[in-house]
N, C-alpha and C positions, 0 to 999 in steps of 0.2 A: 504494500500500500504506500502511496505517496501523496502528500498535500503540500503544494508550494504557494505560499502567500506572498504576493509581491505588489508593488505599487501599480502594476498594470492590470491586476485582477487576481483571480484565484484559479489555480490549475491543479488537477489531481487525478488519480485513478479512481474509477467508480467502485464504491463498496468500502467495507472496513468500518472501523469505529470512528465516531466523530473526532475530527482533528487529526486523524491518521490517513484517511482517504477522502475523496470528494463525496461525502455522505449527504443525504437530504438536509440534515441539520446545518451542515456547512454552507450548502447552497442558499438556504433561507437566511442564515446569519449574514453572509456577505451581500446578498441582494438587499437585505434590510439596511445594512450600513451604507450601501450605494444610494438607496432611496433617501435616507436621512441626509446624506451629503448633498444630494440634488436639491433638497429643500433649503439647505443652508446657502445655496448659491444665489437664490432670489426668493422674495416673498410674493406669492401669487395664490390665486384661488385654486387653480388646477395645474397639474404637471402631466407631461406625457413622455413616454420612453418607447423607442423603437426596439423591437426584439427580433433577431434573426438567428438562425442556427444552421450548422452544416449537417451532413446526413448521418452522423454517428448514431449508433444503436441507442445510446443513452440520451440522445437529444430530446426526444419527446417527453421523457420523464423529467429531465432538468427544466425543459421549457415550462411544464406545468407548475413546478415549484417556483420558478422565477416570476412567471406571470401572476400567480396567485399572491405571492408576497408583495409585489408591486401594487396589486389591487388592494391588498390589506393596508397598505400605506396611503391609500387614496390617490394613487398614481394611475393614469390611464395608459394602457398598453396598446401599441400599434404592432401587431404580430405579423411579420412577413413570412412566417413559416420557413421553409427551406430557402435560404438566401446566402449569397456569398458575403464575405466580410466587406468588400468595397461597396456592394449593393446596400448593405445595412448602413454603412457610413454615409453614403449619398442620401439615403432616405431620411436620416436625422436632419440633414440640411433642408431638404425639400419639404419635409413635414413641419419644419420649424419646431422640432421636438426639443425637450430639455436635456436629452441624453439618449444613449443607446447601449444595449448589451448584446454581444455576439456570443453565442454558445458554440465554441469551437476550441479544440486544442491544437489547431493548426496542423503541423506536420507530425505531431506525436501519434503513436499507435492507437488502435481502436479502443483500448481500455481507458484511455484518457479523455477528459473533457475539461472545459474551462469556461469561466465568465470573463470575457474581454469587455472592458468598460470604456464608454465613450462620453465625451462632454457634449455640450449643445452645438459645437461646430463639427460633430461627427469625427472627432479626432481622439486619440488615446490621451489619457489623463497625464497631467504633469506629475513630477515626483512629489510635489507638495500635496496635491489633491489625492494622489494614491495613498500617501502616508496618512492623511486624515481618514480615509475610508478604513484602513487597517486599524487605526485607533478606535474608530466607532465600532468596528466588529469585535475588538477586544473588550470594550466596555459594555457592549450590548445596550447602548443608550438609545433604545428604539421606542417609538410611540406610534401605535397603529391607529387607523381611522375608525371612527364610529360608524354604525350601520348605514346612516344616510350619506356618508362621505366616501364610501368605497369606490375604488377606481373601476373602470370598464376595460374590456378587451375587444378590440376590433381587428379584423384581418384585412390585409392588403397585399396584393401581388406587386412586386417592384422590379422583377427581372427585366420585363419589357421596357419599363420606364428608364432603367439604367442603360439598356441597349440603345434606346432613342437618344439619350444624353450623349452617348459615345458617337453616334452617327452625326450629331450636331456639331461635333468638334471641327474647327476649321481645317485642321491638318489631317483629318481622316477622309480619304478619297475613295468612296465606294465605286465610282466608275473605273478608276485605275485598277482596283483590286479585281473587279468583275472581268475587266478586259484581259487581265493576266491569266485567267483560267487556271488558277492554282488547284492542285490536289493536295489536301491537308489531312494529316493524321493527328488525332487528339487522344490523350489519355487523361481521364478525369478521376481516376482512382476511386470510382464508385461513390463520389460525394457530389456536392452541389455544383461542381463544374459541369456535371452531366446535364443540368437543367439550364445552364447559362451559355456554355460554349457553342452547342449546335445552333440555337436560334441566333446567336451573335454572328456566327460565320455565315449563316443564311442571309441575314440582314446586310452583311458586308459584300454579298454577291459571290460567295464561294459555293459552288454547286456540287463539288465533289469532296465529300468529307468521310473519312474512315474513322469510325468511333470505336475506341477501346475503353472498357471499364466506365461506361457512362450511365449505368443504372445507379441512382442515389440510394443504395442499400446500406451504406456504412460498413460494408464488408470489404476492407481494403485488399486488393489482390496482391499487393506488394508493399514494402515499406513506403509509407506515403510521402516521405521527404524526397523531393525531385532531384536526387543526386545520380550521377552516371551509373553507379553500380546497381541502382534500382530500376533502371530504364531499359533493360534488355529487350522487353517485349516490343516496345514502340520502335526501338532501333532496328529490330528485324522487320517489323511491319513497314518501315520507311523503304527498305530495299525491295521487299516483296511487292509492295503496291506502286513502286516507282513514283512516290509522292515528292512534292516540291519542298515541303516544310512540315515539321511536326511540333505540336505544342503540348506541354505537360504542366498541369497545375497541381498545387497541394490541396488538401481537403476543403480549405475555405477560400481558395482562389485569390490569394494576395501575392503569390509567388509564381513566376513564369519561367520555365525552362524551354529552350528551343532546340530542335533536333534538325540537323542538316539532311539534305536529300540522300546522302550516302549512308545515313544511319549514325554518323558521328555526332558528337555533342557540339553545339554552337558555344556552349559554356555559360553556365548560369551567371557568372560574373559579367558576361558580355551582353546579357539581355538589356540592361540599362544603358550600356555603352552604345549599342546600335540605335536604340530609341532616341537617346540624347543626340547622336550624330544627326538624325533626321530633324529633330526639333530645332537644334542649333543652326542647321542650314537654312531655316526659315525665320527663326526668332532668336538671333544671337543674344547671349546673356550669360548669367552665372549658373553654376551647377553645384550640387551637394551630394555627397555620399558619406557613409560612416568611415571611420579610420581603418577598418579592416577590409575595405573594398579595394578593387583593383585600381592601379595607377592609370589604366587606360582611359578612364573617364576624364582625368586631368589632362591627358594628352589631347583628347578630342576637343575639350573645352578651349584649350589654348589655340587650337587650329582655327577656331572661329572668333578669337579675340576676347573670349570671356575669361572669368576667373573661377577657378575651382576652389571650393571650401570643404573641409572635413569636419564632421560632427562626431560627438560621442556615439557609441554603439546604441542602437535602439531607435525605432521609428519616430517616437516622440521627439527625440533629439535631432533627427534629420529634418523633421518638419519645422522645428523651431529655428534651425540654422537657415533653412530655405526661406522662411519668412523674413528673417533678419537680413539676408543678403539679396532678397528679391530674386531668387533663383527661378529660372524658367523650366527646369527639369531637375529631378533628384531621385534619390532612392537608396537601395541597399544592394550589395553584391550578391545577395541570395535570390536574385531574380525579381526584386521588388521595385516597380516603377511608380514614382509619384509625380503626377502631372497636374500642376496647380490649375491649369485651364479647365480641368474636370473637377478635382477635389484633392485635398491634402491627405491622401491615404494610398498605400500600395494597392495597385489595381492591375491584375493580370489581364482583364478584359480590355482595358484601355491599352495595355502593352501590346496585345495581339493586334488590335485595330491599327495602331501606329506602325508596328513592325511590318504588317502586310502591305500597308500603303507604301512604306519605304522600299520594300522588296519589289513591289510592282513597278515603282518609278525607276529603280536602279536597273531593272531588266537583267538581273544576274541570278545565278544559283545561290542558295543560302550559304553554302560553303565558301563561295567566292566572296560574298559580302563579309563573312567572318575574317577572311584573309586580309581585308583592308585595314584591320585594326592591329596595333602592336600586340605581340604575343607576350603575355606574362603568365607565370605559373605560380600557384600558391601552395604552400605547405602549412598544414595545421597540426599543432602538437600541444601537449601539455606536460608540465613538469611537476611531479609531486614533491613537496618540500617537507622537511621535518616538522612535527607538530609545534605549535607556538612560534613559528617563524614570523618575524616582523616583515611582512610582505611589503608594506608601504616603505619601510626603511630600505629594503632590498631594491625596490624600484628607484628610490632616490639615488642609491649608489650607482645604478645603471645609468641614470641621467648624467651623473658626474663623470662616469667612465667614458661616455660618448659625447661629452660636452662640445666637442668640435664638429659634431654632425648636427643636422637639422632635427630638433626634438619637438614633439607635440605631446603634452601631458594632460590634456583635457579628459582623457579616459585611459588610465594606465600610462604607459610610455610607448610612443611610436618613434622609431629612429629611422629617418630617411637617409639612405645612402645614394650616391649618384645613379646607380642602376638597379637598386633594390630597396626594400624596406622590411622592417620587422616591428610587429606590434605586440606588446606584452600587457596582459590584463590579469588582474588577480580575481580569484573566485571569492564571492561573498560568503560562501558556506563551507569551503574546504581549503586546506593549505596547498593550493594549486596555483601555478601561473600558466595561463594559456598563451601560447606563442604562435602568432600568425606571421608568416614571412612570404614575400613575393619577389621573384627575380625573373630573368629572361629565359631561364631553363629550369626544368623540375629539379635537376641536380643542384643547381645554384641555390634554389629556394630551400632545399633540404640541408645543404651545407651551412647556409646562413642560420637556420634554426638550430642545428647541432652546435655551431659555434657559440650561439647565444646561450644555449643550455650549459655549455662548459663554463662560460663567464659567470653565469648565475651560481653554478655549483661552487665555483672558486670563492664567491662572496659568502655563501652559506657556510 
């Protein structure tokens, strides 16, 4: 059993004792805390919250608990049913709701579920707001509504509204996509991508779509995180079907992986890079990604005369930096595209529409487009430290050791070398340092990580 309480929500495995897994009591407690926090934000007669969920088996059960708890607090619920995370985020804005809750554990396995919490802007909560909700959950300072003040539940379908919003974007060209005559393979891991991607592609003018795992049963056919080692089925399908491009999404459709026509990986880090290349070619400006994302985005941004900015890891931090720098495109290297012209949230549907437009206009194979970008390779490692290690002190020593290099310490320590970088982040729960490195070859990235681990061990 596992239960993880964080500023972004509550995540855990279904079952177990209260406080040890995501039990019904924990769902009610954290939903109550969120509802009380919502009321602290403004004083008004009525409040409304948008509720969406992915296709996990536990989703309907958790949905009932959340909706009823919000009703009990006197909060009206707009229930989208099965809906992607970006669809729910967009609905909060369009419905002018006071907040939103998405029931999804993202790329975690089927036994997990979570409450992802949104503010009135359809964005994830700040650290301060998240901490306040954890405080309220701990104290159980809840007061529920009297009989005449209970909230209501109304149902609304929002997938088509989301798709129409995408079609309305200036840089989405349906005619170009239709004229290209693409054959597309999709893998929706038997979650809500299966109810969103097929109608999106049809609306974009793609007539030939091969669907893999598009029944929203919640029975994930493979590990739901869209990493190369989990995508062998679609890789084979690309070659067998002689398709032009493949798209894979995670269970809540905020991450997008692209597959080349030959079955090779476009590279999840390069989803944002390619979309940014297209956006910047029409609307030059600034870009943002987190510190652990590929340097290729910075290279593309400079090509168009813009400035690249790095944020701390976490979508809320990326969004904050995007607003601060007036970025025209941003996101995360895990395939998360954030396009402010649509909304401030990672959106695989927007990513698909923009990528297909660009691919159609470039008149190139998907693999040929990938070759246009500088190739960087990433290595991800972790180093276990002795108990009671002063990790903050250790990171400070590393900063001093590499003081002649370019250092960024907004989130751990990132050291930029001329042709590579390494990012070190401490775990908040274990004596562990996570080490992300990127270089121009896989061997160089691995060597850089190994070298850094030796330096750390020498300090310990």
